[in-house]
Every structure is written in C-alpha cells, then in structure tokens.
C-alpha positions in Angstrom: 31.9 29.3 -56.9 31.5 26.9 -53.9 28.6 27.1 -51.4 29.1 29.5 -48.6 29.8 27.8 -45.2 26.8 27.6 -42.9 27.5 27.7 -39.2 27.5 24.4 -37.3 25.1 24.0 -34.5 25.8 21.5 -31.7 22.5 20.2 -30.1 23.0 18.6 -26.7 20.3 16.0 -25.7 20.5 14.3 -22.3 18.5 11.1 -22.1 17.2 9.3 -19.1 14.0 7.2 -18.9 12.5 8.6 -22.1 12.4 5.4 -24.1 8.9 6.1 -25.5 9.7 9.7 -26.5 13.3 10.0 -27.5 12.9 8.9 -31.1 10.4 11.7 -31.7 12.7 14.2 -30.1 15.8 13.2 -32.2 13.8 12.9 -35.4 12.6 16.5 -34.9 16.2 17.7 -34.5 17.4 15.8 -37.6 14.4 17.3 -39.6 15.6 20.9 -38.9 15.8 23.0 -42.1 19.3 24.1 -40.8 21.2 20.9 -41.6 24.7 21.6 -40.4 24.3 19.8 -37.1 26.2 17.9 -34.4 23.7 16.1 -32.2 25.4 15.1 -28.9 23.3 12.6 -27.1 24.3 12.1 -23.4 23.2 8.8 -22.0 22.8 9.8 -18.3 22.9 6.2 -17.0 19.5 5.4 -18.5 18.1 2.1 -17.4 15.6 1.7 -20.2 16.1 1.6 -24.0 16.6 5.3 -24.5 20.3 5.1 -25.3 19.8 2.0 -27.6 17.2 3.9 -29.6 19.6 6.9 -29.9 22.4 4.6 -31.1 20.1 3.1 -33.7 19.3 6.6 -35.0 23.0 7.4 -35.0 23.8 4.4 -37.2 21.4 5.9 -39.8 22.6 9.5 -39.5 26.3 10.3 -38.8 25.3 13.7 -37.3 24.2 11.8 -34.1 26.8 10.7 -31.6 26.0 9.0 -28.2 28.2 9.3 -25.1 27.5 7.2 -22.1 28.0 8.3 -18.4 26.9 7.2 -15.0 23.8 8.9 -13.8 24.5 12.5 -12.6 21.3 14.4 -13.3 20.2 16.8 -16.0 22.7 19.6 -15.2 25.7 17.4 -15.2 24.6 15.7 -18.4 24.4 19.0 -20.2 27.8 20.0 -18.9 29.2 16.7 -20.1 27.7 17.2 -23.5 29.3 20.6 -23.8 32.7 18.9 -23.6 31.9 17.1 -26.9 30.3 20.1 -28.7 32.3 21.4 -31.6 29.7 23.9 -33.2 29.7 27.6 -33.6 26.4 27.6 -31.7 25.1 25.4 -29.0 21.5 24.4 -28.1 20.0 22.2 -25.5 17.0 19.9 -26.0 15.5 17.5 -23.3 15.0 14.0 -24.6 11.2 14.1 -24.2 10.6 17.4 -26.0 10.4 18.5 -29.7 11.8 21.2 -31.9 9.6 22.8 -34.6 11.2 22.4 -38.1 12.6 25.9 -38.5 13.5 26.5 -34.9 17.3 26.4 -35.3 17.3 28.1 -38.8 15.3 31.0 -37.4 17.7 31.6 -34.5 20.9 31.1 -36.6 19.7 33.6 -39.2 18.9 36.2 -36.6 22.3 35.8 -34.9 24.2 35.9 -38.1 22.3 39.1 -39.0 22.7 40.9 -35.7 25.9 39.4 -34.1 24.0 39.1 -30.8 25.3 36.7 -28.0 22.3 34.4 -28.0 18.8 34.1 -29.5 15.6 33.0 -27.7 12.2 32.0 -29.0 8.7 31.4 -27.7 7.6 28.1 -26.1 4.4 26.0 -26.4 3.4 23.2 -24.1 2.9 19.8 -25.8 0.1 17.8 -24.4 -0.1 14.5 -26.4 -0.3 15.9 -29.9 -1.9 19.2 -28.9 0.1 22.4 -28.7 -0.9 25.0 -26.0 0.2 28.5 -25.3 2.8 28.8 -22.5 1.7 31.7 -20.3 5.1 31.9 -18.7 6.8 32.6 -22.0 4.3 34.2 -24.4 4.1 37.7 -22.9 7.9 38.2 -23.0 8.8 36.1 -26.1 5.8 36.3 -28.4 7.0 39.2 -30.5 10.3 39.7 -32.3 12.8 42.1 -30.7 16.3 41.7 -32.2 19.4 43.0 -30.6 17.7 43.9 -27.3 19.1 43.5 -23.8 17.9 42.7 -20.2 18.1 46.4 -19.2 15.8 47.3 -22.1 13.6 44.3 -21.5 13.3 43.5 -17.7 10.3 41.2 -18.6 12.8 38.7 -19.9 13.2 37.5 -16.3 10.1 35.5 -17.1 12.0 33.4 -19.7 13.9 31.1 -17.4 14.3 28.0 -19.6 17.4 27.4 -21.7 16.1 24.9 -24.3 14.2 27.5 -26.4 17.5 29.4 -26.9 20.6 29.2 -29.2 23.9 30.4 -27.8 27.0 31.6 -29.6 29.7 29.2 -28.2 32.2 32.0 -27.9 29.7 33.8 -25.6 29.0 30.7 -23.6 32.7 30.2 -22.8 33.4 33.9 -22.3 30.5 34.2 -19.8 31.7 31.0 -18.1 28.2 29.5 -18.2 27.4 26.1 -16.9 24.5 24.2 -15.3 23.9 23.6 -11.6 24.6 19.9 -10.7 22.5 17.7 -8.4 19.5 20.0 -8.1 16.2 20.6 -9.9 15.7 23.8 -12.0 19.3 23.6 -13.0 18.9 26.2 -15.8 17.3 29.1 -13.9 20.6 30.6 -12.6 22.3 29.8 -15.9 19.8 31.8 -17.8 20.0 34.7 -15.3 23.7 34.8 -15.8 23.3 34.6 -19.6 20.8 37.5 -19.6 22.9 39.6 -17.3 26.2 39.0 -19.2 24.8 39.4 -22.7 25.4 42.7 -24.5 22.8 41.9 -27.1 20.0 39.3 -27.2 17.7 38.4 -30.1 14.1 37.6 -29.3 12.9 36.0 -32.5 9.2 35.8 -31.7 8.6 32.5 -33.4 8.0 29.3 -31.4 11.3 27.5 -31.1 10.5 24.8 -28.5 7.7 22.4 -27.7 7.9 21.6 -24.0 6.1 18.3 -23.2 3.7 18.0 -20.3 4.1 14.3 -19.5 0.7 12.6 -19.1 2.2 10.3 -16.5 3.1 13.3 -14.3 6.8 12.2 -14.2 8.5 15.4 -15.3 10.4 17.5 -12.8 7.9 20.4 -13.0 5.0 18.1 -12.4 6.3 16.8 -9.0 5.6 20.0 -7.0 4.0 18.2 -4.0 7.5 17.0 -3.0 9.1 19.5 -0.5 12.5 19.0 -2.2 11.0 20.4 -5.4 10.1 23.7 -3.7 13.4 23.8 -1.8 15.4 23.4 -5.0 13.4 26.1 -6.8 14.0 28.5 -3.9 17.7 27.9 -4.1 17.6 28.5 -7.9 15.6 31.7 -7.4 18.1 33.0 -4.8 21.0 32.4 -7.2 19.1 34.0 -10.0 18.2 37.1 -7.9 21.9 37.6 -7.0 22.7 37.7 -10.7 19.7 40.0 -11.7 20.7 42.4 -8.9 23.7 43.3 -11.0 21.5 44.4 -13.9 19.8 47.4 -12.2 16.7 48.2 -10.1 14.1 47.8 -12.8 15.3 44.3 -13.6 15.4 43.3 -9.9 11.9 44.8 -9.4 10.6 42.8 -12.4 12.2 39.6 -11.0 10.7 40.0 -7.5 7.2 40.7 -8.9 7.6 37.6 -11.1 8.6 35.5 -8.0 5.6 36.8 -6.0 3.1 36.4 -8.9 4.2 33.0 -10.3 7.1 31.0 -8.7 5.9 30.8 -5.1 2.2 30.4 -6.1 2.9 27.4 -8.4 2.9 25.4 -5.2 -0.4 26.7 -3.9 -2.5 23.9 -5.6 -0.5 21.1 -3.9 0.0 22.8 -0.5 -2.7 20.8 1.3 -1.5 17.4 0.1 2.2 18.3 0.4 2.4 18.0 4.2 3.9 20.1 7.0 7.4 20.4 5.5 6.1 21.8 2.2 3.6 24.1 4.0 6.3 25.6 6.2 8.6 26.3 3.2 5.8 27.8 1.3 4.7 30.2 4.1 8.3 31.3 4.5 8.7 31.8 0.8 5.4 33.8 0.6 6.4 36.1 3.4 9.8 36.8 1.8 8.4 37.3 -1.7 5.7 39.7 -0.6 8.1 41.8 1.5 10.2 42.5 -1.5 7.4 44.0 -3.7 4.8 46.7 -3.6 1.8 44.5 -3.0 -0.6 47.0 -4.7 1.2 46.2 -8.0 0.3 42.5 -7.7 -2.9 41.1 -9.3 -5.7 40.5 -6.8 -5.3 36.8 -7.3 -1.8 36.8 -6.1 -2.7 39.0 -3.1 -5.5 36.7 -2.1 -3.5 33.5 -2.5 -0.6 34.9 -0.4 -3.0 35.9 2.3 -4.5 32.3 2.4 -1.0 30.8 2.6 0.2 33.1 5.4 -3.0 32.3 7.3 -2.5 28.5 6.8 -5.9 28.3 5.2 -4.8 25.4 3.0 -8.3 24.1 2.2 -9.4 27.4 0.6 -6.5 27.5 -1.8 -7.8 25.2 -4.5 -11.3 26.7 -4.6 -9.8 30.2 -4.8 -7.5 29.1 -7.6 -10.5 27.6 -9.5 -12.4 30.8 -9.0 -9.7 33.0 -10.4 -9.1 30.5 -13.3 -12.7 31.2 -14.3 -12.9 35.0 -13.6 -9.3 36.2 -14.3 -6.7 37.9 -12.1 -9.2 40.4 -10.6 -12.5 40.3 -8.7 -16.0 41.1 -10.3 -17.2 44.7 -9.9 -20.2 45.3 -7.7 -20.6 49.0 -8.2 -18.7 52.3 -8.8 -18.7 55.1 -6.2 -17.0 58.2 -7.4 -13.4 57.4 -8.1 -13.4 54.1 -6.3 -14.5 50.6 -7.3 -16.5 48.3 -5.1 -15.8 44.6 -5.9 -17.8 41.5 -5.1 -16.1 39.1 -2.7 -17.0 35.6 -4.0 -18.6 33.1 -1.5 -15.5 30.9 -1.7 -13.4 33.7 -0.2 -16.1 35.0 2.2 -15.5 31.9 4.3 -11.8 31.9 3.9 -11.0 34.0 7.0 -9.1 36.6 5.2 -10.1 39.2 7.8 -9.2 42.9 7.2 -7.7 42.0 3.9 -11.1 41.0 2.6 -12.6 44.3 3.8 -9.8 46.2 2.0 -10.5 44.3 -1.1 -14.1 45.4 -1.2 -13.2 49.0 -2.1 -10.3 49.5 -4.4 -9.1 52.9 -5.6 -5.8 54.3 -6.8 -4.6 52.2 -9.7 -8.1 51.1 -10.6 -9.0 54.7 -11.8 -6.0 54.9 -14.0 -6.7 53.7 -17.6 -5.0 50.5 -18.7 -4.0 50.8 -22.4 -2.5 48.1 -24.7 -1.5 49.2 -28.1 -2.1 46.5 -30.7 -1.0 48.1 -34.0 0.6 51.3 -35.3 0.3 51.7 -39.1 -0.1 54.2 -42.0 -3.3 53.9 -44.0 -2.6 56.2 -47.1 -1.8 59.5 -45.4 -3.3 58.7 -42.1 -1.5 57.5 -39.0 -3.7 54.9 -37.2 -2.9 53.6 -33.6 -5.2 50.9 -32.4 -5.5 49.3 -29.0 -7.5 48.1 -26.1 -8.3 50.1 -23.0 -10.3 49.9 -19.8 -10.4 50.9 -16.1 -9.1 47.9 -14.3 -12.1 45.7 -13.1 -14.7 48.2 -14.4 -17.0 47.1 -17.2 -16.3 49.0 -20.4 -19.8 48.9 -21.9 -20.2 52.7 -21.5 -16.6 53.8 -22.0 -15.7 57.0 -23.8 -12.2 57.4 -25.1 -10.3 60.5 -26.0 -6.7 60.4 -27.5 -4.3 63.3 -28.0 -0.6 63.7 -28.7 0.6 66.2 -26.1 3.8 68.2 -26.7 5.5 71.2 -25.1 3.6 73.8 -27.0 1.0 71.9 -29.2 -1.6 69.2 -28.8 -2.9 67.1 -31.6 -6.3 65.5 -31.0 -7.2 62.3 -32.8 -10.4 61.2 -34.4 -11.3 58.1 -32.3 -13.7 55.2 -33.0 -14.6 52.9 -30.1 -16.0 49.4 -30.1 -17.4 48.6 -26.6 -17.8 45.1 -25.4 -21.2 43.6 -24.5 -19.8 41.8 -21.5 -16.5 41.8 -19.5 -13.3 42.9 -21.2 -11.7 46.0 -22.6 -13.0 48.4 -25.3 -11.2 48.5 -28.6 -10.3 51.8 -30.1 -8.6 53.3 -33.2 -7.1 56.8 -33.1 -6.4 58.6 -36.4 -4.3 61.6 -37.3 -3.8 63.2 -40.7 -0.2 63.3 -41.8 -0.7 66.8 -43.3 -2.0 68.1 -39.9 0.9 66.6 -38.0 3.5 68.0 -40.5 2.2 71.5 -39.8 3.4 71.1 -36.2 7.1 70.6 -37.1 9.2 70.5 -35.0 7.1 68.5 -32.6 7.3 65.6 -30.2 4.0 64.5 -28.8 3.3 61.8 -26.2 0.1 59.8 -26.6 -2.4 60.4 -23.8 -5.6 58.5 -23.4 -8.5 59.9 -21.3 -11.4 57.5 -20.3 -14.8 58.4 -18.9 -17.1 55.6 -17.7 -20.2 55.9 -15.5 -18.8 58.8 -13.5 -15.3 57.5 -13.3 -12.7 59.5 -15.3 -9.0 59.4 -15.6 -6.1 59.9 -18.0 -2.8 58.1 -18.6 0.2 58.5 -20.8 0.5 55.4 -23.0 3.6 53.4 -22.0 3.6 50.0 -23.9 4.4 47.0 -21.8 5.2 45.2 -25.0 5.7 46.4 -28.6 3.1 45.3 -31.2 4.4 42.8 -33.8 4.1 45.4 -36.6 5.0 49.1 -36.1 4.8 51.5 -38.9 8.0 53.2 -39.9 8.3 57.0 -40.5 6.5 58.8 -43.3 8.9 61.0 -45.2 7.8 63.7 -47.7 9.8 65.3 -50.5 10.1 68.5 -48.5 12.2 66.4 -46.0 9.5 66.4 -43.3 9.5 63.1 -41.3 6.5 62.0 -39.2 7.7 59.1 -37.1 5.8 57.0 -34.5 8.2 55.8 -31.8 7.1 52.7 -29.9 9.5 51.2 -27.3 8.7 49.0 -24.4 8.7 50.9 -21.1 8.9 54.3 -22.7 6.0 56.7 -23.6 4.6 56.1 -27.0 5.2 59.3 -29.0 5.1 60.8 -32.5 8.1 62.9 -33.7 7.8 65.5 -36.5 11.1 67.0 -37.8 12.8 67.9 -41.0 15.8 65.8 -42.1 18.8 67.4 -43.8 18.9 64.8 -46.6 16.3 62.4 -48.2 16.6 59.9 -50.9 14.2 60.4 -53.9 15.5 57.6 -56.1 18.0 54.7 -56.1 19.1 52.2 -58.7 21.4 49.1 -58.4 22.9 47.3 -61.4 25.3 44.3 -61.6 29.0 45.0 -61.5 31.0 41.8 -61.6 30.1 39.9 -58.5 29.0 43.1 -56.8 26.7 46.0 -57.7 26.9 49.6 -58.9 24.6 51.9 -56.9 23.2 55.3 -57.9 21.3 57.4 -55.3 19.6 60.7 -55.9 19.3 63.0 -52.8 17.6 66.2 -51.9 19.4 68.2 -49.2 18.8 71.4 -47.4 20.0 74.4 -49.4 22.6 75.2 -46.8 24.3 71.8 -47.2 27.2 71.1 -49.5 28.0 67.4 -49.6 31.7 66.8 -49.1 31.5 63.0 -49.4 29.5 59.8 -48.8 30.3 56.3 -47.5 28.5 52.9 -47.6 29.3 50.9 -44.4 28.5 47.4 -43.1 27.9 46.6 -39.4 31.2 44.7 -39.5 33.0 47.9 -40.2 33.7 47.4 -43.9 33.2 50.6 -45.9 33.2 51.9 -49.5 33.8 55.5 -50.4 31.2 56.9 -52.8 31.4 59.6 -55.4 29.3 62.7 -55.1 28.0 64.9 -57.9 25.8 68.0 -57.6 22.9 67.9 -60.1 21.3 71.3 -59.2 20.8 73.4 -56.1 20.0 71.0 -53.2 20.0 67.9 -55.5 22.9 65.4 -55.5 23.8 62.0 -56.9 25.9 59.5 -54.9 27.5 56.6 -56.8 29.5 53.6 -55.5 30.5 50.0 -56.4 29.8 47.5 -53.7 31.8 44.3 -53.6 30.2 41.0 -52.7 30.5 39.7 -49.2 30.3 35.9 -49.0 29.2 35.8 -45.3 25.9 33.7 -45.1 22.6 35.6 -44.8 21.6 39.2 -45.2 23.5 42.4 -44.5 22.8 46.1 -44.9 25.1 48.7 -46.5 24.1 51.9 -44.8 24.6 55.3 -46.6 26.1 58.2 -44.7 26.8 61.6 -46.1 29.2 64.3 -44.9 27.9 67.8 -45.0 31.3 69.3 -44.0 30.6 69.4 -40.3 32.6 66.3 -39.5 29.5 64.3 -38.5 28.4 61.9 -41.2 24.6 61.6 -41.3 22.2 58.8 -42.3 19.8 59.5 -45.1 16.0 59.0 -44.9 13.8 57.7 -47.8 10.8 59.6 -49.0 7.5 57.7 -49.3 7.5 58.4 -53.1 11.1 57.4 -53.7 11.7 55.2 -56.8 13.9 52.3 -55.7 14.9 50.0 -58.6 17.1 46.9 -58.6 18.4 45.1 -61.6 20.3 42.6 -59.4 18.1 41.0 -56.8 21.1 40.2 -54.6 21.6 44.0 -54.0 18.4 45.9 -53.4 17.9 49.5 -52.3 15.4 49.5 -49.4 14.2 51.6 -46.5 14.8 50.2 -43.0 12.1 49.9 -40.4 13.1 53.4 -39.1 13.1 54.9 -42.6 16.8 55.0 -43.3 18.2 54.3 -46.8 20.3 51.1 -47.2 21.3 48.6 -49.8 20.3 45.0 -48.7 22.8 42.4 -49.8 21.4 38.8 -49.6 24.1 36.1 -50.1 21.4 33.4 -50.1 20.0 34.7 -53.4 23.4 34.3 -55.0 23.8 30.8 -53.5 20.4 29.7 -54.8 21.1 31.1 -58.3 24.4 29.2 -58.4 22.7 26.0 -57.3 20.1 26.4 -60.1 22.9 27.1 -62.6 25.0 24.0 -61.5 22.0 21.7 -61.7 21.0 22.9 -65.2 
C-alpha cells in the first residue's frame, strides 16, 4: 500500500533588506516536520544580498523557488507570491522571522481533522535568541479552541497578524482575500475579513510564529515616531472596523475596546518626540476611540493615558507609562470605605494636570466591588469535581479575602467545600471549590451556575462566573452505570455551569478487532427500560456512514455490532455512534466512567470524546507508520 498523500503547503516569503536574517528564516521553514512544502520567495527589489542567499538555498533544496519583482512593498509582494502558490494551504512568513519546527504540522493536522477554513497559533517575540511572550496574542491564542468562530470568540480581534496562521487555499480564494498595497499594517484588514468570513477557525494554542524585534529598530512596528506610521494604522483600523461591524455588536464592542486599550496608546511613548503632526493625529484618534467605548470598562492605565493625550500633556506620558509598567493596569489602594475603594494617585500623576479626572480616580466604586474570577482548571479527582481559580476585588488587596462558592439552580443550590490560599502582597487569592459527585447526582435533573461570593475588610459582593477564556484542560462528564451524567460546562463568555441529567443510553463496554483493512466493533449498551432500539449507525464528519446490527441481550441491555472500512484520508477521524429508539431522532451515546474499552487494532480504538460521547477513533498515521516499518524490515 502506498503512502497516503499529505497536503501541500505553500509558504510565501517576501524579502527586502534582510540579508543577515533571511537564511535563518528559510532554514526554519525547510526544517518543518511537515515536509510537503513549496517555499515561494518573492524578491521585492532587494538591494542587498537577500535574494542571492535565497537562490543559493534554492539550489540546495528544490522546494525553494525565487521570483524577482520591482519593489512594491510587503502587501504587493505577498499578493505576487500567491500567484505562484500551488499548495492546498498557504502561509506567510516575513523574511526576518522564524517558524518553530512543528508550526505547520500542528496547523495542518488541526485543519485536516476539523475541516475549518484556517488555523491560527500563538506568537512569541524574538529578541536576539531570546523568546518573549507577546501580550497582544497570548490572551486570545494561548489555549487550543478548535472549530470556533469570531462570533463565539470576539477576543480574536486582538489577533491581527497573518503570519501565525495557515489558510485553506480554497477559503482564501472564496473569501477574495488579498493584502493592502502601498501602506503599512497591510494584514490588519485582511485578517478582519478572514475572521468575519470564516465559518470555522482553529485556534491551536501552540506557538506557531517567532516575530523578530529588530535590534536596529528598522522594522515597521518599531518606527512609530513617524506620523505616516500612525496614519497608516488608523486607515487599517477603519477598514478592519467596517468588516468587524458585519459580525455583530459583541465583536464590534471588543474591537473598539482593543483600539482604545492598545492600538492608539502604542504611540503614547513617542508622542513628545514625534512632533506636531503626530500629536494632532494622536489626539484625534484618542477622542474618537474613547467616544466609541464605555470608558468605565477600560483599565485605569488607558483612561489616564487618554486624558494626558487629550490635555496635550506630552511630557507626562512616559513617566506615567513607566509607573503603570511597574504597578500594573490599575492604581494602588489607599483604603476601603464601605463599598468604595480609595486609590493612591502617584506623584507622577499628581503634577500631570488631569483635573477632575484625577479626583474621580481617587474614589472608585461600581465594578471594583464586583468579584473578578478567573478559572484555571476544572477536573475530576476520584469522585470529586474540583474547580480551581483566582479571585479578587479589583485593586483591593486579597490578604483577608473569604471565598464562598455555590452552584445555583432554579430550585436547588449546591455549596462547595472551598480552600483559599491568600497572597502576602498584591495579587489575587487562589481557591479550589470541591463537590462530591454523589451529592450532585442526587439533584438530577439540575443545572447550576457557579456563583462566587467574596468578603474582604468590610467589602462584600458576589458574581456569577463567566470565563473570559477557557482553561487548557477541562474535565469531561462523569457518567455512572445508572445513566446519570454530571457535566461541567465551560464556555468563553457564558456562565460556568454544572449539568446533572440522565441519558437514555450509555456504553458499558466496547471491543475492536481487525477485519481486513478495517475493524469489527462490538458495543454493549444500557438503555432506559422504556427504549427499544430500532437501529444504530456509525458516521464520520464527512457524511460517510455504516449501518450497525442491534441485538437485545436482556431487558435494557443491547449489543451493537458493525464493520468499519478503512479511510485513507491522512490524520485522525472519529466514527460516532448514534442509536434509534424509534422516535425518529437518532441519539449519541455516552460512556460510563467504568466502561471497559478494548482495542486489538491500534488503528481503530474505542474512546470517549471530551464531552463524554462514545466514538471509534481511526488514525491513518498508525497504519502508515506500521507499513513503513514493514517495508523497511
């Protein structure tokens, strides 16, 4: 049997003035673990030895091709490279940056598994040989979230770079994507259109791009003191906003807050040296950005800096930025009075002529008395559900914080046993809330939202827990033999909740054995006594299906059997089992915690999905590896 075809990836690399860095860039692409590559180097009229180095590498490796054009800028060079791209997928890499070795393989595997339109990964800044976290990318892209969308994840508006992504070429053409020509920030509007047009996006979580911070300050993003830099950015932001406006109010609100929090304020450190033209553009941009948002939702840092910009207090900007870099986004607490917080105005701001705004800053109420909660893990420890996290009142020291956690439903409340670790200095408290599975099961049917109540030095408040991002590991449901399912539900932007319900069918055992190139599957089910199984089907996401046989073993117990044929598509795929109870609505089947799942063919394995559903995982790569070992023997 021949090796299954792996998708071809076209990587477009514009080069201009990167003679000292382009070899490292190209070598990192050729060293990718995904080897089916077409590397399209676009010589954008470079006047140094960049193109010569690329041609020398191309002479060593036929996957590299070099195309020369007159200088037209980064956007035009990428568009020109697309004309030569022949791959199933397309990626963009700037000639001074670097790809981690598994970047392309990680995104290809994800897209082959989900069928999404494009995949995107996290970014780190490369300073010399040191890798640093990119604060622009990490909050939105630091955790895996396959098959998501912009409407589900409005925070993706922070991910405005294209080079950390891999696009399905058919999607790129269908969405009519291209890069702006003759301007800086050429990929902002392109990514806005990509996010708005995509029906499904894979956030892979892994770092897929190392973005170099040039030590000579020559990169586009490092030349912010030039007025043209800000003007081009504002044009790119306007084009992006028009595209995000089509995606709904939540997305537009997230984008406007991002512009006011980050984009405009990137120019605050260079405002004094940038001259009158830059200062006028910055004041205008600040006024427009803050009009579009609820200012009380902005961090104190952003509110202070915008006030200084509007008051033309250019000399105070850098000291204020330095202060917030040391102390964080908020101001130090002076005291707590009832349900309000009195904050300390630092000396650097006292002399900054911020007027009434400074007096308003001294006493902050409202959102400051609402608990902030970040969930860090959701897991089962034996028969106990544990939810861990960090919590505080914003800007209030947590040294004396008391934490109470409940799951509140329509008719029941389930209190948790809570342990709290309080900090010695600034920062939030860490907590772990625990519920016994047996106690939660008694509440069936039940849906309870997680509510945290904080008490701290006379300030008290409660809040429903709505995760701003999903922890990297979230426990699946716990399913017992009596068909009771206890399932934590953690979704970004939705209340964290625990659902307790009884499923009509559960799997207690499953066994796969070889059958030719495929597998024979036997599955034992327990069903509600009122159900009579009329049939069962195994299906793939592609629509392929196999009818299964059904045999009753005794009251409420059934055996489902089927033979699954091999599918030579590269990667992994899941055969989902659905059963028909005679009501015309095929149902998926959950897997009990004690289910015995046995495989005598590693290519076809009975498993539970992350949401607890039974499926047979088929992994084509295992067969390919076995064949490779056999051929080499």
